[in-house]
C-alpha positions as CSV (number, residue, x, y, z in Angstrom):
1,X,0.0,-0.5,0.1
2,X,3.0,2.5,1.2
3,X,4.9,1.4,-2.0
4,X,1.3,2.6,-4.4
5,X,1.5,5.5,-2.7
6,X,4.9,6.5,-3.3
7,X,4.1,6.0,-7.1
8,X,0.9,7.1,-7.7
9,X,1.8,10.5,-8.3
10,X,4.6,9.1,-11.4
11,X,1.2,7.5,-12.5
12,X,-1.2,10.5,-12.5
13,X,2.5,12.5,-14.4
14,X,2.5,9.5,-17.3
15,X,-1.2,9.1,-18.0
16,X,-1.9,13.3,-17.7
17,X,1.4,13.6,-20.3
18,X,-0.4,11.1,-22.5
19,X,-3.5,12.9,-22.1
20,X,-2.2,16.3,-23.0
21,X,-4.1,15.7,-27.0
22,X,-7.1,15.2,-25.7
23,X,-7.0,18.4,-23.1
24,X,-5.7,20.9,-25.7
25,X,-8.4,22.9,-26.8
26,X,-10.7,22.3,-23.8
27,X,-12.3,24.4,-20.3
28,X,-11.1,22.4,-18.5
29,X,-6.9,22.5,-20.5
30,X,-6.3,24.6,-17.2
31,X,-7.4,22.3,-14.7
32,X,-4.8,19.6,-16.6
33,X,-1.8,22.4,-17.2
34,X,-1.9,23.1,-12.7
35,X,-1.8,19.3,-12.3
36,X,0.7,19.0,-13.8
37,X,2.9,21.4,-12.7
38,X,1.8,20.8,-9.3
39,X,3.2,16.9,-9.2
40,X,6.4,18.0,-10.9
41,X,7.2,19.8,-8.0
42,X,5.0,17.9,-5.4
43,X,7.9,14.9,-7.2
44,X,10.6,16.8,-7.5
45,X,10.5,19.1,-4.2
46,X,12.1,15.7,-2.2
47,X,15.0,15.1,-4.6
48,X,15.7,18.9,-4.3
49,X,16.4,18.6,-0.2
50,X,17.9,15.0,-0.6
51,X,20.7,16.5,-2.7
52,X,20.5,20.0,-0.6
53,X,21.4,18.1,2.0
54,X,24.0,15.9,0.3
55,X,25.6,18.8,-0.9
56,X,25.6,20.9,2.5
57,X,23.3,23.5,1.1
58,X,21.9,24.2,3.8
59,X,20.4,28.0,5.1
60,X,21.4,27.4,8.8
61,X,19.9,29.7,11.8
62,X,22.0,33.1,12.8
63,X,20.9,36.1,14.7
64,X,19.3,37.5,11.9
65,X,17.2,35.1,10.4
66,X,13.9,32.8,11.8
67,X,14.6,29.8,12.2
68,X,16.3,27.7,15.0
69,X,17.3,24.8,13.2
70,X,19.4,24.3,9.9
71,X,17.0,23.6,6.8
72,X,17.5,23.2,2.9
73,X,17.9,25.6,0.5
74,X,17.1,24.3,-2.7
75,X,13.6,24.3,-3.0
76,X,13.5,27.2,-5.9
77,X,16.0,23.9,-8.0
78,X,12.6,21.9,-7.5
79,X,10.0,25.2,-8.2
80,X,12.1,25.9,-11.7
81,X,12.7,23.0,-13.1
82,X,9.0,21.8,-12.6
83,X,8.0,25.1,-14.1
84,X,10.6,24.9,-17.0
85,X,9.4,21.0,-17.5
86,X,5.7,22.3,-18.0
87,X,6.4,25.7,-20.6
88,X,8.9,23.4,-22.4
89,X,6.3,20.4,-22.8
90,X,2.9,22.2,-23.4
91,X,3.3,25.4,-25.0
92,X,4.7,26.6,-28.4
93,X,7.3,29.1,-27.9
94,X,6.7,33.0,-28.8
95,X,9.3,35.5,-29.1
96,X,8.6,37.2,-25.5
97,X,8.3,33.3,-24.5
98,X,11.9,32.4,-25.6
99,X,13.1,35.1,-23.7
100,X,11.3,34.7,-20.3
101,X,12.6,31.2,-20.4
102,X,16.2,32.5,-20.5
103,X,15.9,35.6,-18.7
104,X,13.7,34.1,-16.0
105,X,17.1,30.5,-16.2
106,X,19.5,33.4,-15.9
107,X,17.8,33.6,-12.5
108,X,17.6,30.9,-11.7
109,X,20.8,30.4,-12.3
110,X,22.0,33.4,-10.4
111,X,20.1,32.3,-7.2
112,X,21.3,28.9,-7.7
113,X,25.3,30.4,-7.2
114,X,24.6,32.7,-4.4
115,X,22.4,29.6,-2.3
116,X,25.6,27.7,-3.1
117,X,28.5,30.7,-1.7
118,X,27.0,34.3,-0.9
119,X,27.7,36.0,-4.3
120,X,28.6,39.9,-3.9
121,X,25.4,42.0,-3.8
122,X,26.6,44.6,-6.8
123,X,27.0,41.5,-10.0
124,X,23.9,39.7,-8.5
125,X,22.0,44.1,-9.2
126,X,24.2,43.8,-12.8
127,X,23.4,40.3,-13.6
128,X,19.6,41.4,-13.1
129,X,19.9,43.6,-15.3
130,X,21.5,42.3,-18.1
131,X,18.7,39.1,-17.7
132,X,16.5,42.4,-18.2
133,X,17.8,43.7,-21.1
134,X,17.2,40.2,-22.2
135,X,13.9,40.2,-22.2
136,X,13.9,44.2,-23.6
137,X,15.3,42.7,-26.9
138,X,12.7,39.5,-27.2
139,X,10.1,42.7,-26.9
140,X,8.8,41.8,-23.5
141,X,8.8,45.7,-22.2
142,X,6.7,48.2,-20.8
143,X,4.7,49.9,-23.4
144,X,2.8,52.9,-22.1
145,X,1.4,56.7,-24.1
146,X,4.3,58.9,-24.8
147,X,5.7,61.5,-27.4
148,X,7.4,59.7,-30.9
149,X,11.1,61.5,-29.9
150,X,14.2,58.9,-29.5
151,X,14.1,59.3,-25.5
152,X,10.6,57.7,-25.8
153,X,11.7,53.8,-25.9
154,X,15.1,54.5,-23.8
155,X,12.5,55.9,-20.6
156,X,11.1,52.6,-21.4
157,X,13.6,50.5,-21.3
158,X,14.1,52.2,-17.8
159,X,10.9,51.8,-16.3
160,X,11.2,48.5,-17.3
161,X,14.7,47.1,-15.6
162,X,14.0,49.2,-12.8
163,X,10.2,47.3,-12.4
164,X,11.6,44.2,-12.4
165,X,14.5,44.5,-10.6
166,X,12.3,46.3,-7.7
167,X,9.7,43.3,-7.8
168,X,12.7,40.6,-7.9
169,X,13.9,42.0,-5.4
170,X,11.0,42.7,-3.1
171,X,9.9,39.6,-3.3
172,X,13.2,37.9,-2.7
173,X,13.9,40.3,0.3
174,X,10.3,39.2,1.8
175,X,11.6,35.3,2.0
176,X,11.6,35.4,5.6
177,X,9.0,32.8,7.3
178,X,8.0,29.8,6.0
179,X,5.9,29.5,3.4
180,X,5.4,33.1,2.8
181,X,6.9,33.4,-0.8
182,X,5.3,30.7,-1.9
183,X,1.8,31.7,-0.7
184,X,1.9,35.1,-1.8
185,X,3.4,33.8,-5.2
186,X,0.4,32.2,-5.8
187,X,-2.5,34.2,-4.8
188,X,-0.8,36.9,-7.4
189,X,-0.5,34.2,-9.4
190,X,-4.5,33.4,-9.5
191,X,-5.3,37.3,-9.6
192,X,-3.2,37.3,-12.4
193,X,-5.0,34.7,-14.3
194,X,-8.8,35.9,-13.9
195,X,-7.8,39.1,-15.2
196,X,-5.9,37.6,-18.2
197,X,-9.0,35.7,-18.6
198,X,-11.8,38.3,-17.8
199,X,-9.5,40.0,-21.4
200,X,-8.4,37.5,-23.6
201,X,-5.3,36.3,-23.0
202,X,-5.5,33.4,-23.1
203,X,-1.3,32.3,-23.4
204,X,-0.8,34.2,-20.4
205,X,-3.3,32.9,-18.5
206,X,-2.0,29.3,-18.3
207,X,1.3,30.6,-17.5
208,X,0.3,32.1,-14.6
209,X,-1.7,28.7,-14.1
210,X,1.6,27.1,-14.2
211,X,3.5,29.1,-11.8
212,X,0.5,28.7,-9.0
213,X,0.3,25.2,-10.0
214,X,4.0,24.4,-9.6
215,X,4.3,26.4,-6.5
216,X,1.1,24.5,-4.2
217,X,2.4,21.2,-4.8
218,X,6.0,23.1,-3.1
219,X,4.2,24.7,-0.7
220,X,3.2,21.3,1.3
221,X,7.2,20.9,2.0
222,X,7.5,24.8,2.2
223,X,4.6,26.0,4.5
224,X,5.2,25.7,8.7
225,X,7.2,23.9,10.1
226,X,9.5,23.9,6.4
227,X,10.9,21.0,5.9
228,X,12.9,22.6,3.1
229,X,13.6,26.6,1.5
230,X,13.5,28.6,-1.6
231,X,16.3,29.9,-0.9
232,X,17.8,33.1,-3.5
233,X,17.2,31.2,-6.5
234,X,13.0,30.2,-5.8
235,X,12.3,33.7,-4.7
236,X,13.8,36.1,-7.0
237,X,12.9,33.3,-10.0
238,X,9.0,33.6,-8.3
239,X,10.0,37.5,-8.5
240,X,10.9,37.9,-11.7
241,X,9.0,36.1,-13.4
242,X,5.8,37.6,-12.2
243,X,7.7,41.2,-13.1
244,X,7.6,39.6,-16.1
245,X,4.0,39.0,-16.8
246,X,3.0,42.2,-15.8
247,X,5.1,43.5,-17.6
248,X,3.4,40.9,-20.9
249,X,0.1,41.7,-20.3
250,X,-2.2,44.7,-21.5
251,X,-4.2,44.8,-18.1
252,X,-6.5,48.1,-19.7
253,X,-7.5,49.3,-23.0
254,X,-7.3,53.2,-23.1
255,X,-6.8,53.7,-19.2
256,X,-3.5,54.3,-17.9
257,X,-4.7,54.1,-14.9
258,X,-5.7,50.7,-14.5
259,X,-3.5,49.4,-16.6
260,X,-1.0,51.1,-13.9
261,X,-3.1,50.2,-10.8
262,X,-4.0,46.0,-11.7
263,X,-0.2,44.8,-10.8
264,X,1.0,47.2,-8.4
265,X,-1.9,46.0,-6.4
266,X,-1.8,42.6,-7.0
267,X,2.1,42.8,-5.9
268,X,1.8,45.8,-4.1
269,X,2.8,44.1,0.2
270,X,6.0,43.6,-1.5
271,X,6.1,46.6,-3.2
272,X,4.9,48.3,-0.2
273,X,7.5,46.3,2.1
274,X,10.4,46.9,0.3
275,X,9.6,50.9,-0.3
276,X,8.9,50.8,3.8
277,X,12.5,49.2,4.7
278,X,13.9,51.3,2.8
279,X,12.6,54.8,4.0
280,X,13.4,53.6,7.6
281,X,16.7,52.6,6.7
282,X,17.8,55.7,5.1
283,X,15.7,57.9,8.4
284,X,17.4,55.5,10.4
285,X,21.4,56.1,8.8
286,X,21.6,52.3,9.1
287,X,22.2,52.5,5.0
288,X,24.3,55.5,3.7
289,X,24.4,54.4,0.3
290,X,23.6,52.7,-2.1
291,X,25.5,49.4,-1.6
292,X,24.7,49.4,1.6
293,X,21.2,49.5,1.3
294,X,21.8,46.2,-1.5
295,X,23.8,44.0,1.2
296,X,21.8,45.1,4.4
297,X,19.8,42.4,6.3
298,X,18.1,43.1,9.0
299,X,15.2,42.1,10.7
300,X,12.8,45.0,9.8
301,X,10.4,44.4,7.0
302,X,6.6,43.4,7.6
303,X,6.6,39.4,8.6
304,X,9.2,40.4,11.6
305,X,7.1,43.3,13.2
306,X,4.0,41.4,13.0
307,X,5.9,38.6,15.3
308,X,6.9,41.5,17.1
309,X,3.6,42.2,18.4
310,X,3.0,38.1,19.1
311,X,1.1,37.4,15.6
312,X,3.0,33.3,15.6
313,X,4.5,32.5,12.1
314,X,1.6,30.4,10.9
315,X,-0.4,34.0,12.2
316,X,1.8,36.3,10.5
317,X,2.0,34.5,7.4
318,X,-1.8,34.4,7.0
319,X,-2.4,37.9,7.8
320,X,0.1,38.8,4.9
321,X,-2.1,36.9,2.8
322,X,-5.3,37.9,3.7
323,X,-3.8,41.3,3.4
324,X,-2.8,40.4,-0.6
325,X,-6.0,38.7,-1.3
326,X,-7.8,42.2,0.3
327,X,-5.9,44.0,-2.3
328,X,-5.5,41.7,-5.8
329,X,-9.9,42.3,-5.2
330,X,-9.4,45.3,-5.7
331,X,-7.1,44.9,-8.6
332,X,-10.4,43.4,-9.7
333,X,-12.5,46.2,-8.7
334,X,-10.5,48.7,-11.2
335,X,-12.1,47.4,-14.4
336,X,-15.4,47.5,-13.7
337,X,-15.7,50.8,-12.0
338,X,-15.2,54.7,-13.2
339,X,-13.0,57.5,-13.0
340,X,-14.4,58.1,-9.5
341,X,-14.7,55.3,-8.5
342,X,-11.0,54.2,-9.3
343,X,-9.6,56.9,-6.7
344,X,-12.2,56.0,-4.0
345,X,-10.4,52.0,-4.5
346,X,-7.0,54.0,-4.4
347,X,-7.3,55.9,-1.4
348,X,-8.8,52.9,0.2
349,X,-5.2,51.1,-0.5
350,X,-3.8,53.9,0.7
351,X,-5.6,54.1,4.4
352,X,-5.3,50.0,4.8
353,X,-1.5,50.9,4.4
354,X,-1.4,53.3,7.0
355,X,-3.1,51.3,9.1
356,X,0.1,48.6,8.7
357,X,2.8,51.5,8.2
358,X,1.0,52.4,12.2
359,X,1.2,48.6,13.4
360,X,4.6,48.6,11.9
361,X,5.7,52.1,14.3
362,X,4.2,50.2,16.7
363,X,6.6,47.4,16.5
364,X,9.5,49.2,15.2
365,X,9.5,50.2,19.6
366,X,12.3,48.9,21.2
367,X,12.7,45.7,18.3
368,X,13.6,46.2,15.5
C-alpha cells in the first residue's frame, strides 16, 4: 500500500502527459496544466531536499533569521525545473516566451550560485539588469503613451528595468517566514490568471496557472514548519517571473490608471515592504549608500514586525495572505468601475497601508 502511494504521482504524471492532446483546446485545459505542474513540484521537491542535504546547501540559523535549526535551501531548483518542464512540453514558444524562459533561467542560475556561495550584491544587481535587457531584446518591455521622440524607447526600457529588478528584489527580501513567498506567489498568479481570462489573454492565463500549480505543489513542504526553503534561486525566480508577466499583459485599454494600478495592487505587499524598509533604514541611517542598501539584512520587514506584535509564524503568514487577497480583489474591481470610483478604491488602499504603517511603527519600538 505504501509503495502504491509513492508510485501514484508518477502514474498520474504519465497519464496526464499521454492525454495532452485530449485536454488541448478544452475549457479544462487549465486544470490539466495546474495538475501537471503541481505533481512535478510535489515529486521533485523531496529530490531537491535530498541533494541539498547531500551537498550541504543549507540555511543555518543566525541572529538575523527566524528558524532555529538548519534547513535545506534548494527548493528553488524543484520550483524552476517543474515550471520549465511543463512549459517546454506544452507551449509553443513565442518570441516573448523565449525571452522569459532565457531570462528567468539566468535569474535562477544566479540565485543558485548565491545559495551555494554568497555572491556580492553588486554582481547580483548587474546580472539582474542584464536579464531584464535580455527580456527587452525579446520584446518584453513596458508600453505606455509617450511622444515619438528618440528618448521614448529609452525611458520605457529604464522603467522596465526599474520595475522588474525592483519586484524581483522586493519578493526576495520578503522571503523570511515559512511559506510566505510561496503563498504570495500563488495568490498573485491566480489574480493575474483571472484578469488575463477576463481580458482574453489566454496565453498569459496559462503561464500564470503553471506557476500557481508549481508553487502549490511546493507549498506542502515549505509551509510551517518548513522542510525546505526556496532559497534565493526560488524567491528571485518567482519575483522575476511575476514582474515579467505584469509587463507582458495588457491590463486595460485606453485607461492608463487601471493598466498601471492592476499589477501594482496585485504585487502591492512586496512593493510596500521594500519602500517602507528603504525609507526606514535611510531615516535611521542604517544605510547611507546604495551598496549598503543592496547588502543590508535586517529584521525590520513586515513579517518581522508582526512577530514583534506577538503573532506566531502561521498567524503572520495568514494575515499577509489575507492582505494580499484583499488588495488583489481591488485589482479586479478597478476594471469594472468609473474613474471617480477608481480614485476611491486607491484611496482605500492607501488607508489600508496607513494602518499597516501604524502597526509596524508600534512593533518597531525597541524591537527592530
